[in-house]
N, C-alpha and C positions, 0 to 999 in steps of 0.2 A: 571313229575316224571318218567314216562316210558322212556323218553329220557335220563335221568340221568342213569338209570339202564342199558339201552342199551349201554351207553358210557362205563360203567364198564365192560360190556361183551366184548366190542371191545378191551378193555385193557387186556383182558384175564381172567377176573373173570368168574367162573362157578356159576351161580345164578339160583336156582330153587325154585318155589313156586306155590301154587294153585292160581286160578284166584282171582284178588284183589276186594275189596269193597272200596267205596270212601265216604268221608264225610268232614265236616269242613268248606265248602265254606259259606261266602266270606272271613272270617277272617284267614283261613288257608286252605291249600290243604293237606288232610290227606288220604293216601292210606294204607289199611291194607291187609296183606298177611298171610295166614296160611301155616304151614309146610314149613318153609323157610330153605334153605341150601345154604351156600356160601363157595366157595373154591378159594383162591387167588394164588394157586401154579403157574398157567400158567401166572399170572400177576406179578410174582416176589415177591409175599407176601406169605411166607411159613406158612400159617395159614388157618384153616377151622372152620366153625361155623354153628350151626343150632339152630332153635328155633321153639316152637309151633306156635307162632304168632308174627308178627312184624308190627308196625305202622311206616310209613315214612311220615314226615310232613314238609311242607314249610309254615312258618307263615308270615303274612303280615308285622309284626313288624320286622322280621329278614329274609328278602327275600334271603340273601346270605348264610344262614345256613340251612343245611339239617339235620333234627333230626330223628334219628332211635331209636325206643323204643321197645325192645323185651319184651315179657311176656310169662309166662308159663315155661316149662322145656327148658333148653338150654344145648348144648354140645360145648365144645371148643377143638381145637387141634392146637398146636403150633409146627412148625418144625417137628421133628421126634418123638415127645412125643405122648403118648396114648391119646385117647379121654377122656375128663373130663366132667362129668355132673355138671351143675351149676344151682343154684337157687338164687334168689335175691328178696328183697322187692321192689326194683326199680332199673332200669338200663336205661341209656341214652347215645347214641353216637351222637356227633354233628360234622358234617363235614363242615368246613368253608374255602373254598379255599384249600390251602396246609396243613392247620392245622386240625387235628382230635382230638377231646376231648372225654374222656370217664369218666362217673361218675356212681357210684353204691352205694347202701345202703343195709346193711345186706346181703352181698354176701357170699355164701357158695360154696366152691369147694369140691366135693365129691370124694376124692382121695382114692386109694386102701388102704393106711395106716390109713385112718380115715378122717373125715371132717376137713376142714380149713375154718374158718370164718373170714370175714373182715367187720367191722362195717361201714367203709367209704372208698371208693376207688376213687381216682382221678388220671387220666392219660392224658397226652398230647403228641402227636407225630407231628412233623413238619419235612418234608423232611426225613432225616435219623436219627433224634434225638428223644429221648424218655425220658420223665420225669414221674415218678410214685410216688404217695404218698399213703400209707396205714395206717390206724389207727384202733385201736380196733381189732388187730389180735388175734384170738383164735385158738390154735392148741394144745389142751391137749394131753399128759402132758408136751409138750415141751414149750409152750408159752401161756401166758394169758395177755390180754390188751397190746399187743405189738404194736410197731410203726416201719415203715420202709419207706425208700425213695430210689430212684434210679434216676440218671442222666447219661444217656449213649447215645452213637451214633455209627453208622456203618461208616467205612471209605469209603465204596463204596456201591452202591445199589446192591440188590440181583437180578441176571439176571432172566428174565421171562422164563417160560418153564413148560410143563406139568408134568415133573418129579422133585419132590422136592429135591431128593438126588443129581441129576445131577446139579440142580441150585445151591445147597449149595456147591458142589464141585467146580463149576465154580467160585462162589464168593470167596471161599478160594484160589483157584489157581490164581485168578486175583489180589491177595493181600488184600482181604477183611479181616478186623479185627474189633473187638469191643473195643471202648474206653470208659472206665468207669470213668467219671469225679468224681463221688462220689456215694457211697452207704452206707446206715446206717441202724442200727437195734437197737432198745431199747426194752427190755422185761425182767421183773422180776429181775432188778438189773444189767442185762447184757447190755453193750453198745458196739457197734462195729461201727467204721467208717473206710472207706477204699476207695482207688482209684487204678486204674491200667488198665489192658486191657486183651484181649484174642482173641480167634478165634475158629477154628475147626481143629482137628488133621487129620491124614491120614485116620482114620476111620470115619470121620465126627462126632466125639464126641467133646463136648465143652471143651475148655481149658481156664482157667482164672488164672491170676497171679496178686494178689492185695497186696499192702502195707497197713497194717491195724493198728489201735490202738484199743486194746481190754481192757475192764475194767469189773470187776464183773464176771469173767469166772468160778469161783469155783462152785457156785450154779447151773449155767447152765450145766456144765459137770455132776454134780450129777443127774440132771433131765434126761439127756440123758442116763446115766447108768441105772437109775430106769426104763426107758422106754424100755430098751433093745436095744437101737440104737447104743451104744458105749460100748465096753468091759471095765470092771472096771480097768484092767491093763493099757489100753490106756488112760483112764481119769487120772489116777495117774501120768503117764509119762507126759501128756500134762499140768497138773497142775504144775508139777515141772519145766518144761521148761518156762511156762508163768510166774511162780514165780520168776525165775532167771532174766527174761527179764524186769520185773517190779521193781526189786530191793527189798529193805527191806520194802518199803511202800506197804502194801497189796492193798491199794486203788488206787495206781498209775496205769495208763494205761500201757500195755505192747505193744511195737512196734514189730509186727510180720509179717511174710509173710504168706498169705492165698493162697492156690493153689488148683485148681481143674484140675485133669488130670486122664485119664483112669477111670473115674467115681468114683474117690476117692478124698475127701476133706482132705487136710493136713494142719496142723498148725505148723509153724516153722519147716517144714520138717517131722513132725510126722503124719502118716495117722490117721485120726480121724473117718471118717464115709464114707459109700458108698452112692451113689445116683444112680437112674436108668439110664441105657444106653438109648440113643435116638435110636428109631427104625424107619428107613427111609422106610421100606417096606410099600407100600400102604395097608391100612386096609379096610375091607369090609365096604361099605357105604361111602367111601371117594369120 
């Protein structure tokens, strides 16, 4: 177990934890750590994570799979985003060769604008490809009992290095882009399916350009207005544009272009809402 962690450290991972305790023999080798913190910036993984306690296990029945099970309070940070506190009824990360699988139940992200809950989370990463499935998404007042999927990949690996901003810039300058094979969302009568691509702009902010099919947009826009996320005038204009694109049949899907640029999401060229900028400045405790 320690040899595997040492291998991650040699690859550039910053891993810190209190002295471990051991259990499980002979059916499994289980090592538990308290106050765990991991940062993958220097390994070319622009993410950081911490947890109150983590158990790492190798089971006799699955000797090639390393199971990582965190418990207690967690914090996540992806790329230049802020730290996010996370709680979950259960969480498990399985590393099997080049494949990494993630599963979670009753996961709650405690975001500045309010909590976002996911009843079931399933994700899988192999090489530079990522597949994610979310069910039971709760983000009042925007979404209840929602579902979402993502199938995406990076065209080139992120360079390793201690400075996440420098690594991201090198990835962008080397021709790195994101290919979105498919992304979908279903919630409260709204259905969106899209594909396309994106990357990082000159300021290391995300850019996405997606060709989408949108159905059931009216009620979704009304909820955004009621929540204060979108001005009423913007919602009226967006409804009109989507209505024209879907034709006389109100139930027909509208073929639109969804774009994220300069931290603004636009629909068919109309600015709809703002999203937070990525902040690449190292934060205390990183």
